[in-house]
C-alpha positions as CSV (number, residue, x, y, z in Angstrom):
1,M,47.4,-50.4,-28.2
2,R,49.6,-47.7,-29.7
3,C,47.2,-47.3,-32.7
4,M,44.2,-47.0,-30.4
5,L,46.0,-44.4,-28.2
6,L,47.0,-42.4,-31.3
7,A,43.5,-42.5,-32.7
8,L,42.0,-41.4,-29.4
9,S,44.5,-38.6,-28.9
10,T,43.8,-37.4,-32.5
11,A,40.1,-37.5,-32.0
12,F,40.4,-35.6,-28.7
13,A,42.6,-32.9,-30.3
14,L,40.1,-32.4,-33.2
15,V,37.2,-32.1,-30.8
16,A,39.1,-29.8,-28.5
17,L,40.1,-27.5,-31.4
18,A,36.7,-27.5,-33.1
19,A,35.0,-24.1,-33.1
20,P,31.7,-23.1,-34.7
21,V,31.7,-20.8,-37.7
22,D,30.3,-17.8,-35.8
23,A,33.5,-17.9,-33.6
24,Q,35.5,-17.5,-36.8
25,I,33.7,-14.4,-38.1
26,N,33.9,-11.3,-36.0
27,L,32.1,-8.0,-36.6
28,G,33.0,-4.6,-35.3
29,A,32.8,-0.8,-35.5
30,Q,35.6,1.6,-36.0
31,G,36.6,5.2,-36.1
32,A,39.3,6.6,-38.5
33,V,41.3,9.7,-38.9
34,L,43.1,10.7,-42.2
35,T,46.5,12.1,-41.6
36,S,49.6,13.0,-43.6
37,V,47.9,14.1,-46.8
38,D,48.3,17.6,-48.4
39,D,45.2,19.7,-49.0
40,F,44.5,21.3,-52.4
41,P,45.4,25.0,-52.6
42,D,41.9,25.9,-53.8
43,P,40.0,27.2,-50.7
44,A,36.7,25.7,-52.0
45,A,38.3,22.2,-52.2
46,P,37.6,19.8,-49.3
47,K,40.2,19.4,-46.7
48,L,40.8,15.7,-46.2
49,S,43.7,15.9,-43.7
50,G,42.4,15.4,-40.2
51,R,39.0,14.2,-41.4
52,F,37.2,11.8,-39.0
53,G,35.2,8.8,-40.3
54,L,33.1,5.9,-39.0
55,G,32.8,2.5,-40.4
56,A,32.4,-1.2,-39.9
57,R,34.6,-4.3,-40.3
58,A,34.3,-8.0,-40.5
59,V,37.2,-10.5,-39.9
60,F,37.3,-14.1,-40.9
61,Q,40.0,-15.7,-38.7
62,P,40.2,-19.5,-38.4
63,P,40.9,-20.7,-34.8
64,L,44.6,-21.1,-34.1
65,A,45.6,-19.9,-37.6
66,P,47.9,-16.9,-37.9
67,F,46.2,-15.7,-41.1
68,G,42.7,-14.3,-41.9
69,L,40.7,-12.0,-44.1
70,L,39.6,-8.5,-43.2
71,A,36.9,-6.5,-45.0
72,Q,36.2,-2.9,-43.9
73,G,34.5,0.3,-44.9
74,V,34.8,3.9,-43.6
75,Y,32.7,7.0,-44.4
76,Y,34.5,10.2,-43.8
77,F,32.8,13.5,-42.7
78,P,34.3,16.2,-44.9
79,D,34.2,20.0,-44.1
80,V,32.5,20.9,-47.4
81,D,28.8,20.6,-48.3
82,D,28.0,18.5,-51.4
83,F,31.1,16.3,-50.9
84,S,31.5,12.8,-49.6
85,Y,34.5,10.5,-49.3
86,S,34.5,6.8,-48.4
87,T,37.0,3.9,-48.5
88,Y,36.5,0.1,-48.7
89,S,39.2,-2.6,-48.4
90,L,39.7,-6.3,-48.5
91,T,43.0,-7.4,-47.0
92,A,44.9,-10.4,-45.7
93,R,45.7,-10.3,-42.0
94,L,48.7,-12.0,-40.4
95,R,48.6,-12.1,-36.6
96,L,50.7,-13.3,-33.7
97,S,48.1,-14.5,-31.1
98,T,49.0,-14.2,-27.4
99,P,46.5,-14.4,-24.5
100,M,46.0,-10.7,-23.9
101,S,47.0,-9.1,-27.2
102,S,47.4,-9.9,-30.9
103,P,49.8,-7.8,-32.9
104,Y,49.1,-8.1,-36.7
105,A,50.0,-6.9,-40.1
106,I,47.6,-6.3,-43.0
107,G,48.0,-5.8,-46.7
108,G,45.5,-5.8,-49.5
109,W,43.4,-3.8,-51.9
110,Q,41.4,-0.6,-51.3
111,W,38.7,1.3,-53.2
112,R,38.2,5.0,-52.6
113,R,35.1,6.9,-53.7
114,G,34.6,10.6,-53.7
115,F,31.5,12.5,-54.7
116,S,31.6,16.3,-55.4
117,G,29.3,18.6,-57.3
118,G,27.3,15.8,-58.9
119,E,30.4,14.0,-60.1
120,S,31.7,10.7,-58.7
121,S,35.3,9.5,-58.8
122,T,36.6,6.1,-57.9
123,E,40.2,5.0,-57.4
124,N,41.8,1.9,-56.1
125,G,45.2,0.8,-54.9
126,V,47.3,-1.1,-52.4
127,M,47.2,-0.5,-48.7
128,V,49.4,-1.9,-45.9
129,G,49.3,-1.5,-42.2
130,V,50.1,-2.8,-38.7
131,G,47.9,-3.0,-35.6
132,I,47.3,-4.6,-32.2
133,Q,44.1,-6.1,-30.9
134,L,43.6,-6.3,-27.1
135,H,41.4,-9.2,-25.8
136,F,39.0,-8.4,-22.9
137,A,35.2,-9.2,-22.8
138,V,35.2,-7.6,-26.2
139,A,38.3,-7.0,-28.4
140,L,39.6,-3.5,-28.8
141,F,42.0,-2.6,-31.7
142,V,44.2,0.2,-32.9
143,E,45.9,0.1,-36.3
144,T,47.7,2.4,-38.7
145,T,47.5,1.9,-42.5
146,M,49.3,3.6,-45.4
147,E,47.3,4.0,-48.6
148,F,49.1,4.3,-51.9
149,N,47.1,6.5,-54.3
150,D,47.8,7.6,-57.8
151,E,49.9,10.7,-58.0
152,V,47.9,13.9,-58.5
153,T,49.5,16.9,-60.3
154,V,48.4,20.1,-58.8
155,A,49.3,23.4,-60.5
156,G,51.8,25.4,-58.5
157,V,52.4,22.7,-55.9
158,T,55.5,20.5,-56.0
159,D,55.7,17.2,-54.1
160,F,51.9,17.0,-53.4
161,D,51.4,14.2,-50.9
162,N,48.2,12.2,-51.5
163,N,49.2,8.9,-49.8
164,P,47.4,9.2,-46.4
165,I,48.3,7.5,-43.2
166,V,45.1,6.4,-41.6
167,I,44.7,5.8,-37.9
168,K,41.9,3.5,-36.9
169,A,40.5,2.3,-33.6
170,G,37.5,0.3,-32.6
171,I,35.8,-2.6,-31.1
172,M,35.3,-6.2,-32.3
173,L,32.5,-8.4,-31.0
174,G,33.2,-12.1,-30.7
175,G,36.8,-11.8,-30.7
C-alpha cells in the first residue's frame, strides 16, 4: 500500500509540475539608457552618456528553477550621423520567485559593436546586474547592469570612465 501511495503521489507531482516548453521561453521588448560613462573631449565624437536604446530579449526559465538563461540585444540612438552603437549579451539569471515579484541577478558575456565613418569596431566583456520582475497579466521588469569595457586612453584626460551603468525596463510576454 505504501509503495502504491508513493508512486501515485510522485506521478501526481510530476503531472502537476509539468509545463509546456512555450511556458519556459519568454520574449519581451526593452528600453535602455546608458549612464555613468565619460564622453570623448572631441566635439565631433558621439556622446554615449544618456543615450536611449530599444531592444528585445528572450528568457529560458525552467518552471520552479531559480536559474535561467537570458539573451538580449539593444540598439542605441546616438546623437551623431553616420554612427551606430549596439550591444548583445548572453547571461545566466538567478531569481528568487515570489507570487507578485521576482528579484534576480544576472551575469555573463556581452558584445558591443560600434560603427563610425565606415569603420566597425567590436568589443566584448563581462557584465553583471540586478533587477526585479513584476508579475501581472504580463511581466514588467526593471534592471541595472554594469558593463566592464577595456580601458581607453584618451589624450589629455585622466581617469576616463568607459564602464557604463545601463538602466533597462520593459515588458515580458508569457511570464
